[in-house]
N, C-alpha and C positions, 0 to 999 in steps of 0.2 A: 740273933740280930736279923732285920729285914735287909734283903738284896738292895742295893743301892739304886736300882733301876724302879724299884717301887713307887708308883704315885701315891703320895699320902694325901689321904682326904682333907687334912688341915691346912695343906698347901694350894688346893685349888681356888683360883681366883673367881669371881663372879662371872667374868666371860668364858672361863674354861668349864665352869659349871653348865652354862648355857649351851656351850658347844656339845656337851656330852649328855643333855636332857634327851630323853627317849620319849617322854610323855609330856604333853603340853595342852592343859585345859584352856579352851576359848570358848566365845559366846557362840560359836558355831555348832558346839556340842549340845547346846540346851533346847529343852522343850518346855513350854510353861503350861500347865493345866489351868482350864478355866471353868468356873462353875456358873452355869447360866439359868436364869429363871424368867418366867413369863411377866409381862406388863411392862411399864415404862418407870423410868426413873429410880428404879430399885437397886440400891447397893447395901447389902446386909453382911455385917460382920459375922463369921463363923466362929463362935467362943472357943470350940476345942482346937481351933487352927488360927492362932493369933497372926495377924498380917494377910489372911486370906479373906476373901469375899465373895458372895453369890452376887451376880450382877445381871441385869436385864440387857437385852440385845442393844438397846438404843443407847447404852453407855460404852459400847465396845469401842467406839472412836477415840473416847477420852481414855479408855483403858489400856489402848494400844499405842497410844501416843508416846513417842520416843523410845518404843521399844526395839531393843537392839539384837534380838534373837532371831533365829530363822523359821520358828515353828511354834504352834499352840495345840493342845489337845482339848477339845470341848467335850464337857459332861453336862447334861441336862438334868435340872431339878423341877420336875413338874409338879403343879399342886396336886394335893392329895384327891381331889374331885376328877381329875383326869386319868385317874389309875384305874386298872381292872385286872382280872386274872391273867390275861394273856398279853398285857402290854401295848395294846394295839394304838395307843397314841403315840408311840414312837414312830409310826407310819405315817404321820400327818405332815404333809409337805409344808404347811403352816404352822406347826409347832414351836419348838424352841431351836432344834439345831439347824435345820435348813434356812432358817432366815438369819440366823448368826453366820452360817457359811457365806451367805450372799452378801451380807454387811462387811464381813472382813474383805471378801475379794473386791468390794468397791473401795474400802478405806485403804487397803494394804494389799495389793494384788500379788505382790512376791512373797507374802507370808503363806509359808505351807499350812495348811489346815488339815489337822488330823482329828476324826470323831470317834468317840467310843461307841462300839456297837455292842449293846447288851440289852437286857430287859428289866434289871433290878430296879432301877430307878422309877420304872413305869408300871410296875406290877403291884398290886395290893398286898400281896405276901412277901415281896421283897427279894425274891430268888431270881437268878439270872437265867432261868427258863421257864417254860410252861410246866405247871404242874397237873398231873392227870388226876383221875378221880380217887386214886389210892394214895396221894399226898406225895407222889415220887415225880421226879423231874421226867418230862416226856422229852427225850434228846431230840428225836427225828422232826417233831412238830416245832422244836425251839429253833433247830437249824434252819428250818423254812421261813420263819418270821425274821431270824436275825439277816439272812440273805436280802430279804426284802428291805429291812432297816438300811442295809448298806447301800443298795440301789437309789434309796430317797436321798441318802446324803451324797451319793455320787451324782445325782441330778441336781443338786443343788451347787454342786462345784467343789466337793472335797476332794483333797489331793491323795489323803492316804484314809482308809478306814481301819479301824483298829478292834477287832472283835476280841472281847474279854470274858464272854460267858464261859468259856471253857466247855463248850459242847463238843462232843467228838464229831468229825467232819465239817465243822463250821466254816473252816477255810476253803474247802473244796467247793461247798455249796455258795459261799460268796463270791469265789473266783468264777465260777461258771455262770452265777446270774449277771455279774458285772460285764463278762465277756459277751454273753447272750444279747445284752442291751446295749453293746456299743461302748462300755467303758473301760476299754482294754488297758488305758494309761492310769486308771486308778489302782493306786498301790494297796497292798494289804499289809499292815503291821500287826502280827499275831502276838497276843498276850500267850505266848507258847509255853512258858514256865512260870505259870502263875499260882503261887502256893496258898493253902489254906492257913494264912498268917495272922498272928495276932497284932499284928502292926497297921491293920486297916482300920481300926476303931474311929479315929477322928474323920477318915473320909467317909465313913458310913453315916456320920453326923451330918457332914457337910452335903452330903447326896441325898440325904435323907432316904437311905438304902437299905437299912437294917432288917435282915430276915424277920418277918413276923413270927415264924416258928423255925425250929431246927436250925441247922448251920448249912455252910457250903462246902463241907468236906467230902460229899459224895461227888463232887465235879471238880473241886479243885485240887490241886496236886498236895499229898502227905508231906510235911517238911523233912521227913525221914528218909524220902525215896530220891536218892541223887540220880540213879540210872533212869528211874521213870520219867525225870524231868527232861532228859537228854532224848529220851525215846520220842516222848510226846513233841518236842521242839522239831525233831527231825522229821516226824510225821507231817507237821504243818509246812515245813519246807517242801516236802513231796506233793503236798496237796496245792502248792502254789502262792505262798507267802513270800512277800518280798523283803519283809524286815521280821525278826525274831525279837521277842521281849522276856526280859527275867524280871520278876516282880516278887517281892521287895528287892532292893538292891544291895546294899551293904551286908545284911545277914546271909546273903546267897552268892557272896563273889566266887565260892567255889565252883557253883553251877555255871555262873557267868563265864568264868575261865575255862570250864570244861566244854561249854558250848562254843567257845571261841575257837578251840582246837579242832571241832567237829564241822563247822560250816564256814562258807565264804560270804554268806549273807550277812548285811549289817545288823548288827544288834542293839537294842535299846535297852537300859537299865532304868527301872522306875524306882527313884528315891521316894518312898512313900510316906504317908501323912504321919505315921507313928514315928518314923525316923526324923521327920521334920520338926515335930513338936519337942521330941527329946533334946535336939540342939537348942530350941528356942528356949526351953525352960531352964536348961543348964546356963545358957547365956544370961538369962535374966536374973539367973541366982548368984552371977558373977564367978560361976566355976570354970568357964572357958572363954576364950576368945571366939566369938561367933563367925566372924570372917575367915579366920585362919582354920577353923575346924570344918567349916562348910568346904572351902577350897580343897582341903587334905581329902575330905570325904569325896568329893567328886572326882578328883584326882586319881584315887584309888579305884574308883569304879572303872575309869579310863583303862587305867593299868591292867586291871582284870579282862578287859576285853570289850568294854562298851565303845560303840560308835556316837551314840548319843545318850543323854541323860534327861529323864522326865522328873522335873523337879519344881516344888514350890519356892525353891529359892531361885528361881532362874532370873527374874527381874533383878532381885539384889546382886546374884553373882555377876550379871552382865555389867552393873555400875562397877563393881569391885574389880573385874577384870579390865576394863577399859581405863581405869585411873593409871 
């Protein structure tokens, strides 16, 4: 027999459930990734990611109309002819990302603009850093250009720069560069625990950034190394990161929770493209209720320790949560 004082779950009213709720998912938790292309009037559906498009900068006003979330994360998708071995097109202040930042700040100045800082979309080889003559990543040369890209984004008005290349020392180099050039208020959201995951496939199609040779396992984290992920994240914190990120999200909630216990910095979880399309395909097959599964998944990420969630579902979620 249970003691009479025990609160039985089946006797909780809706009001009492709300009073005891410890995790609440809101629109303020969401960050929407956007894929940007050159030119005008371009809106291209991404076949591998239903519901997601690449758009040109001139369409941003329409794209952001009615958006109820606090932040966006920008990814550039340059034309092949603009790419080279070192990704130097990423430094062009008239390229894709800087004009997009300026446009967003004119349209919605209150919207937090986060920019991805990496080389993979700008290099002919598709790797996140510069390749030396032996076909290996040149970490130190890569760190220098990543810092320069962050400065270009800060000059255009980015609120947060997000280095995703997983180069050693990239956070310190970016922080030093930003501070030296007067951008002391530009924050850094480090992809601190970014794993060499099989869940990125659709993103690489969307960003046209699949490596021409090899893979990214030499600089992204091995999925089996839990302690290494925490060590790398805490190194980024020591180097001056303002935010830490765990990527992917749901398959790495143990890492997210471990990191939450070790840092007071805010943490973002990236609900990546592979996670997104699995839900989309299952919903299309009629196997699950899409809305319920998405809300449950995002709530789980918050419960594990995320302060913000980067997700391709951000727009739909904001509508569902506001109803």
